[in-house]
C-alpha positions as CSV (number, residue, x, y, z in Angstrom):
1,M,-2.6,23.7,1.4
2,T,-3.3,22.1,4.5
3,T,0.2,21.2,6.4
4,L,0.5,17.9,8.7
5,A,3.2,17.0,10.8
6,L,4.2,13.6,11.7
7,L,6.0,13.1,15.0
8,H,8.1,10.2,16.0
9,Y,11.1,9.4,18.3
10,A,13.1,8.6,15.0
11,A,12.5,8.9,11.1
12,P,14.0,7.4,8.0
13,P,17.0,6.3,7.7
14,V,16.7,4.8,11.2
15,V,15.4,1.4,10.5
16,G,12.5,0.1,12.0
17,G,8.4,-0.6,11.3
18,V,7.1,2.7,12.7
19,E,9.7,4.7,10.8
20,T,8.8,2.6,7.6
21,V,5.3,3.6,8.0
22,L,6.2,7.5,8.9
23,R,8.0,7.3,5.5
24,H,5.2,5.8,3.2
25,Q,2.2,7.8,5.0
26,A,4.5,11.1,4.1
27,L,5.0,10.3,0.6
28,E,1.8,9.6,0.2
29,L,0.5,12.4,1.7
30,V,2.3,14.6,-0.1
31,R,1.0,12.6,-3.3
32,L,-2.5,13.3,-2.1
33,G,-1.6,17.0,-2.1
34,Y,-0.8,17.8,1.6
35,A,2.3,19.7,2.6
36,V,4.1,17.7,5.4
37,R,6.8,17.9,7.5
38,I,8.5,15.3,9.7
39,I,9.7,16.1,13.3
40,A,11.7,13.4,15.1
41,G,14.7,13.2,17.4
42,R,16.8,10.8,14.8
43,G,16.5,10.9,11.1
44,A,17.2,13.1,8.0
45,A,15.5,14.3,5.2
46,F,14.6,11.4,2.7
47,D,12.7,13.4,-0.1
48,P,13.4,16.9,-1.1
49,R,9.5,17.6,-1.0
50,I,9.2,16.6,2.7
51,P,11.0,19.0,5.3
52,F,13.0,17.0,8.3
53,V,13.4,18.7,11.8
54,R,15.3,17.6,14.1
55,E,14.3,17.7,17.5
56,P,16.9,16.3,20.0
57,W,14.4,16.5,23.2
58,V,11.6,14.1,21.0
59,D,14.4,11.5,20.6
60,S,13.4,8.0,23.3
61,R,17.2,8.2,24.1
62,A,17.4,12.2,24.3
63,S,20.6,12.3,26.6
64,E,19.3,15.6,28.0
65,L,16.2,13.7,29.5
66,A,18.0,10.5,30.6
67,E,18.0,11.5,34.2
68,V,14.6,12.2,34.3
69,Q,13.2,9.2,32.1
70,R,15.6,7.1,34.6
71,A,13.5,8.6,37.8
72,L,10.2,8.0,36.0
73,Q,11.3,4.1,35.4
74,Q,11.9,3.8,39.3
75,G,8.4,5.4,39.9
76,R,9.8,8.8,41.1
77,V,8.6,12.2,39.4
78,P,11.7,14.3,39.7
79,A,11.5,18.1,40.6
80,D,12.3,19.2,37.4
81,F,9.9,17.5,35.3
82,D,7.5,20.2,34.6
83,V,10.2,22.3,33.9
84,W,11.3,20.4,31.2
85,V,7.8,19.6,29.9
86,A,7.2,23.6,29.8
87,R,10.4,24.0,27.8
88,L,10.0,20.8,25.5
89,T,6.5,22.3,25.0
90,Q,7.8,25.5,23.9
91,R,10.0,24.1,21.6
92,L,7.2,22.0,20.1
93,Q,5.2,24.9,19.6
94,Q,7.6,26.4,17.3
95,H,8.1,23.2,15.4
96,F,4.3,23.0,15.1
97,S,4.0,26.9,13.6
98,G,1.6,26.9,10.6
99,V,0.6,23.1,11.3
100,D,-2.9,22.3,10.8
101,A,-2.6,19.1,12.6
102,V,-0.1,16.3,14.0
103,L,-0.1,12.8,13.5
104,A,1.9,11.3,16.4
105,H,3.2,7.7,16.1
106,N,3.4,5.8,19.7
107,V,4.0,9.0,21.9
108,L,0.8,8.9,23.5
109,T,0.9,5.0,24.2
110,L,4.6,4.0,25.2
111,N,6.5,5.5,28.0
112,K,9.9,6.0,25.3
113,N,9.8,9.6,26.6
114,L,7.0,10.9,28.8
115,V,8.2,14.7,28.9
116,L,7.0,14.5,25.3
117,T,4.0,12.9,26.1
118,A,3.6,15.3,28.4
119,A,4.2,18.2,26.5
120,L,1.9,17.0,23.9
121,R,-1.1,16.9,26.3
122,R,-0.4,20.5,27.2
123,L,-0.7,21.2,23.4
124,V,-3.7,19.5,22.7
125,D,-5.5,20.4,25.9
126,A,-4.4,24.2,24.1
127,G,-6.3,23.1,21.2
128,L,-3.6,21.6,18.9
129,P,-5.6,18.8,16.5
130,L,-3.7,15.6,16.9
131,L,-4.4,11.9,15.4
132,A,-2.5,9.1,17.7
133,W,-0.7,6.1,15.9
134,A,-0.9,3.7,18.5
135,H,1.5,0.9,17.1
136,D,2.5,-0.1,20.5
137,F,0.9,0.0,24.3
138,A,3.1,0.0,27.3
139,Y,0.1,-0.9,29.2
140,L,-0.9,-4.0,27.1
141,D,3.1,-5.4,27.2
142,P,4.2,-7.0,30.2
143,L,7.6,-6.1,28.9
144,Y,7.0,-2.6,30.5
145,A,5.1,-3.4,33.6
146,E,7.8,-2.3,36.0
147,Q,8.3,1.0,34.2
148,L,4.7,2.0,34.9
149,H,3.4,3.2,38.0
150,P,0.3,5.0,39.3
151,G,-0.7,8.3,38.6
152,Y,0.7,11.1,36.6
153,P,2.4,11.2,34.1
154,W,2.0,7.5,33.7
155,D,-2.1,7.7,33.1
156,L,-1.3,9.7,30.3
157,L,-0.3,6.5,28.3
158,R,-3.5,4.1,30.1
159,E,-6.2,6.9,29.2
160,A,-7.4,8.1,26.0
161,W,-7.4,11.6,25.5
162,P,-10.4,13.7,25.0
163,G,-11.1,14.6,21.5
164,V,-8.1,13.0,20.4
165,P,-8.7,10.1,17.5
166,Y,-6.8,6.9,18.3
167,V,-5.7,4.4,15.3
168,V,-4.6,1.0,15.8
169,I,-2.8,-1.4,13.7
170,S,-5.3,-4.3,14.0
171,E,-9.1,-5.2,15.1
172,H,-7.4,-7.7,18.0
173,R,-5.5,-4.6,19.4
174,R,-8.6,-2.3,19.0
175,Q,-10.8,-5.1,21.1
176,L,-7.5,-5.3,24.0
177,V,-8.0,-1.4,24.2
178,I,-11.9,-1.5,24.4
179,E,-11.6,-4.3,27.0
180,R,-8.5,-3.9,29.2
181,L,-8.1,-0.1,29.3
182,G,-11.8,0.8,28.8
183,W,-11.5,3.2,26.0
184,P,-14.5,4.6,24.1
185,P,-14.8,2.4,21.2
186,E,-15.9,5.4,19.3
187,Q,-12.6,7.0,19.5
188,V,-10.5,3.7,17.9
189,H,-10.0,3.4,14.4
190,V,-8.4,0.4,12.6
191,I,-6.2,1.4,9.8
192,P,-3.3,-1.6,9.5
193,P,0.1,-1.1,7.9
194,G,0.4,-1.0,4.2
195,I,2.2,-2.3,1.7
196,A,4.6,-0.2,-1.0
197,I,3.6,-2.6,-4.0
198,K,5.9,-0.5,-6.6
199,S,8.9,-0.5,-4.4
200,L,8.4,-4.1,-3.3
201,W,8.0,-5.4,-6.6
202,R,11.0,-2.5,-8.0
203,L,9.1,-1.6,-10.8
204,S,10.6,0.7,-13.7
205,P,9.1,4.2,-13.8
206,E,7.8,2.8,-17.5
207,V,6.0,-0.4,-15.9
208,Q,4.6,2.1,-13.3
209,R,3.4,4.6,-16.1
210,L,1.9,1.4,-18.0
211,V,0.0,0.1,-14.5
212,D,-1.1,3.7,-13.6
213,E,-2.4,4.5,-17.0
214,L,-4.5,1.4,-17.9
215,E,-5.7,1.4,-14.0
216,L,-4.3,-2.2,-13.5
217,W,-4.0,-1.8,-9.9
218,D,-7.8,-2.3,-9.3
219,A,-8.4,-4.7,-12.2
220,D,-9.5,-8.3,-11.1
221,P,-8.0,-10.5,-12.5
222,V,-5.0,-8.9,-14.6
223,L,-4.3,-11.5,-17.1
224,L,-0.9,-11.2,-18.7
225,V,-0.5,-12.5,-22.6
226,P,3.2,-12.3,-23.5
227,A,2.8,-12.6,-27.4
228,R,3.4,-10.6,-30.7
229,I,0.2,-10.0,-32.5
230,T,-0.4,-12.6,-35.2
231,R,-3.4,-15.2,-36.0
232,R,-1.9,-18.0,-34.4
233,K,-2.0,-16.5,-31.2
234,N,-5.8,-16.8,-31.0
235,L,-6.1,-13.1,-29.4
236,G,-9.8,-12.7,-30.9
237,F,-10.5,-15.8,-28.5
238,A,-8.8,-14.0,-25.5
239,L,-11.4,-11.2,-26.2
240,H,-14.2,-13.5,-26.1
241,V,-12.9,-14.5,-22.7
242,L,-12.3,-11.2,-21.4
243,A,-15.9,-10.6,-22.5
244,A,-17.2,-13.5,-20.5
245,L,-15.2,-12.3,-17.3
246,R,-16.9,-8.9,-17.5
247,K,-20.4,-10.7,-17.1
248,R,-18.8,-12.3,-13.6
249,V,-16.6,-9.9,-12.6
250,P,-16.6,-5.8,-12.6
251,R,-13.1,-5.1,-13.5
252,P,-10.9,-7.9,-15.2
253,A,-8.2,-6.8,-17.6
254,L,-6.4,-8.4,-20.6
255,V,-2.6,-7.3,-21.3
256,I,-1.2,-8.1,-24.6
257,T,2.5,-7.1,-24.6
258,G,3.6,-7.7,-28.3
259,P,3.4,-5.7,-31.2
260,P,2.3,-7.1,-34.5
261,G,4.7,-9.7,-35.8
262,P,7.3,-8.6,-38.4
263,H,7.4,-10.9,-40.3
264,N,3.8,-11.0,-42.1
265,P,2.3,-7.4,-43.5
266,A,-1.1,-9.1,-42.7
267,N,-0.5,-8.7,-38.8
268,Q,-1.2,-5.1,-39.1
269,A,-4.6,-6.0,-40.5
270,Y,-5.5,-8.5,-37.9
271,L,-4.5,-5.6,-35.2
272,Q,-7.2,-3.3,-36.6
273,E,-9.5,-6.8,-36.3
274,L,-8.9,-7.0,-32.8
275,L,-9.4,-3.5,-32.4
276,Q,-12.8,-3.5,-33.9
277,L,-13.7,-6.5,-31.9
278,R,-12.5,-5.2,-28.9
279,H,-15.0,-2.1,-29.7
280,A,-17.8,-4.5,-30.4
281,L,-17.1,-6.4,-27.3
282,G,-17.6,-3.2,-25.1
283,L,-13.8,-4.3,-23.8
284,V,-12.2,-0.4,-24.3
285,G,-10.4,-0.1,-21.2
286,Y,-10.4,-3.6,-20.2
287,A,-8.2,-5.2,-23.2
288,H,-5.0,-3.4,-23.7
289,F,-2.7,-3.7,-26.4
290,L,0.6,-2.5,-25.1
291,Y,1.7,-1.8,-28.5
292,Q,-0.6,1.3,-28.5
293,H,0.6,2.7,-25.2
294,G,4.0,4.4,-25.8
295,P,5.0,7.6,-24.5
296,G,2.8,10.3,-26.5
297,E,0.8,7.7,-27.8
298,Q,3.4,6.6,-29.8
299,P,3.8,2.7,-30.4
300,F,5.9,0.8,-28.1
301,V,7.7,-2.6,-28.1
302,V,8.1,-3.4,-24.6
303,P,11.6,-4.2,-24.0
304,E,12.4,-8.1,-22.8
305,A,13.7,-6.6,-19.6
306,M,10.0,-5.4,-18.8
307,I,8.0,-8.8,-19.2
308,A,9.2,-10.1,-15.4
309,Q,7.9,-7.1,-13.9
310,L,4.3,-7.6,-16.0
311,Y,4.1,-10.7,-14.8
312,L,4.4,-9.5,-11.0
313,V,1.4,-7.4,-12.1
314,A,-0.7,-10.2,-13.2
315,D,-2.7,-12.1,-11.7
316,A,-2.5,-15.2,-14.4
317,L,-0.6,-16.3,-17.6
318,F,-3.3,-16.5,-20.5
319,F,-1.9,-18.3,-23.3
320,P,-4.4,-19.0,-25.7
321,S,-2.5,-20.1,-29.0
322,V,-3.7,-22.5,-31.4
323,R,-0.3,-23.6,-32.4
324,E,3.3,-23.1,-30.7
325,G,6.8,-24.9,-30.8
326,F,7.5,-25.0,-27.4
327,G,5.9,-22.4,-25.0
328,L,8.6,-20.2,-23.0
329,P,6.3,-18.1,-21.4
330,V,4.9,-21.2,-19.2
331,L,8.4,-21.6,-17.9
332,E,8.8,-17.8,-17.3
333,A,5.5,-17.6,-15.5
334,G,6.6,-20.7,-13.7
335,V,9.7,-19.6,-12.4
336,L,7.9,-16.4,-11.0
337,R,5.1,-18.3,-9.6
338,V,2.5,-16.7,-11.8
339,P,-0.6,-19.4,-12.3
340,V,-0.8,-20.3,-16.0
341,F,-4.2,-20.7,-18.1
342,A,-2.8,-22.6,-21.5
343,A,-4.6,-23.9,-24.5
344,D,-4.8,-27.6,-24.8
345,I,-2.0,-28.2,-27.1
346,P,1.0,-30.6,-27.2
347,P,3.8,-28.5,-26.8
348,L,2.1,-26.6,-24.0
349,R,1.5,-30.0,-22.2
350,E,4.9,-30.7,-22.6
351,T,5.9,-27.9,-21.3
352,G,3.4,-27.7,-18.5
353,A,2.8,-30.9,-17.7
354,D,0.3,-31.5,-14.6
355,D,1.5,-27.9,-13.4
356,V,-1.1,-25.8,-15.9
357,T,-4.7,-25.4,-16.4
358,Y,-5.6,-26.1,-19.5
359,F,-8.6,-25.0,-21.9
360,D,-9.9,-25.7,-25.1
361,P,-8.8,-22.9,-27.3
362,Q,-11.1,-22.8,-29.7
363,G,-14.2,-24.0,-27.4
364,D,-16.7,-21.9,-25.0
365,P,-15.7,-18.5,-23.7
366,D,-17.9,-18.8,-20.8
367,E,-16.4,-22.2,-19.7
368,V,-13.0,-20.7,-19.7
369,A,-13.8,-17.8,-17.9
370,E,-15.5,-19.7,-15.3
371,L,-12.3,-22.1,-15.4
372,I,-10.5,-19.4,-14.4
373,L,-12.1,-17.5,-11.8
374,R,-12.9,-20.8,-9.9
375,S,-9.3,-22.0,-10.2
376,L,-7.9,-18.7,-8.6
377,K,-10.4,-18.8,-6.1
378,Q,-9.2,-22.2,-5.0
379,Q,-5.4,-21.3,-4.7
380,P,-4.7,-19.3,-1.5
381,A,-1.7,-17.8,-3.2
382,A,-3.8,-16.1,-5.4
383,R,-6.7,-15.2,-3.0
384,L,-3.9,-13.6,-0.7
385,R,-2.3,-11.7,-3.6
386,R,-5.9,-10.3,-4.1
387,R,-6.7,-9.4,-1.1
388,V,-3.2,-7.6,-0.3
389,L,-3.9,-5.7,-3.4
390,Q,-7.7,-4.5,-2.6
391,H,-7.0,-3.5,1.1
392,Y,-3.4,-3.3,1.8
393,R,-2.1,-0.8,-0.5
394,W,-0.6,2.3,0.5
395,D,-2.1,4.8,-1.9
396,R,-5.5,2.8,-1.2
397,L,-5.0,2.9,2.6
398,M,-4.1,6.7,2.6
399,Q,-6.7,7.7,0.2
400,E,-9.6,6.1,1.4
401,R,-9.2,5.7,5.4
402,V,-6.5,8.0,6.4
403,V,-7.6,11.1,4.9
404,P,-11.1,11.0,5.6
405,L,-10.1,10.5,9.4
406,I,-7.5,13.6,9.2
407,E,-10.1,15.7,7.6
408,Q,-12.8,14.9,10.3
409,T,-10.2,16.0,12.9
410,L,-9.7,19.3,11.1
411,A,-13.6,19.4,10.3
412,R,-13.9,19.6,14.2
413,T,-11.4,22.0,14.8
414,R,-12.4,24.5,12.5
415,A,-16.3,24.1,13.8
């Protein structure tokens, strides 16, 4: 198993942007099969799978190094600087024992602990595989101008280290590094920070299971039908609309939350009709009846407490009923800021007024599909949501962009 060390001045539970990135990177790398250890001057273990190594001299506020740092900020290299660098180099070698590569956050580009920076340079020159995550650059920030001086060790922050891939968090930052510092473009990679969607939405383990099992993270759009399986809910029409969407986009999804209605035995037969229609339309894997997705393939009745979380997962509420008394899901979607596509019937008009997109529940499914896609594309919030889900989820960023860079670095080392 490949072992990685994540290095920063501090780690969770210390609160900070880099510390948050460190936490999510570590968790995702473990999920992807890597062994991970965190080395920092402050922090604590936050997951039993991820060892935490506290090394006080790595801290940006290391008391033993305070005099050295003070002299450096004034432009003086103290006489014992190399002694401290040698000591920390030896300690880092011990901490990196068994490590295949190090992901160092900000250490190569900020002057918070130049003893640490210089010690890392010695290890890299000796063959340590290292990737530099550069969230911030002292040489691009006027705040640090008076603390930076010509020559060693400050030049370690200004120059790109040979053979080290640098990751910056935006294309804008990459261009600044290339233009102002003269770094080779091929050495600078853009990988933005991500969003931990499951944590942000506070999804329960059961909802997480459903979303993962049904592959809803990559579906687009996800239409939620919070309804029991009865004929008046017009779910056959919903399947035809989904089939029309499939002709236009690769991965639409329809999620029907309810079980067969409990008061009419014919509803079980209706469910079988819908399942046959789903198969005939080629929608297996696209149309999901949650009733069928209990643990161990048992029937599943979605608890009311889960409905709000399912709204968060959905791109829109789809409500194709031909008869309703009121239309409570329209209000639920509204208060959760979820776009609503509803059948054009009087009770839903009364509930949704002018704030809902209506369609003929007995009309042309192709026209309804076009209406949905056109409407979502016209809503900035819906577009932004979809872009975030597609490009800024931690799981995707790590698997599609971070892991290939790690593996390329390891391959160069082994060659």
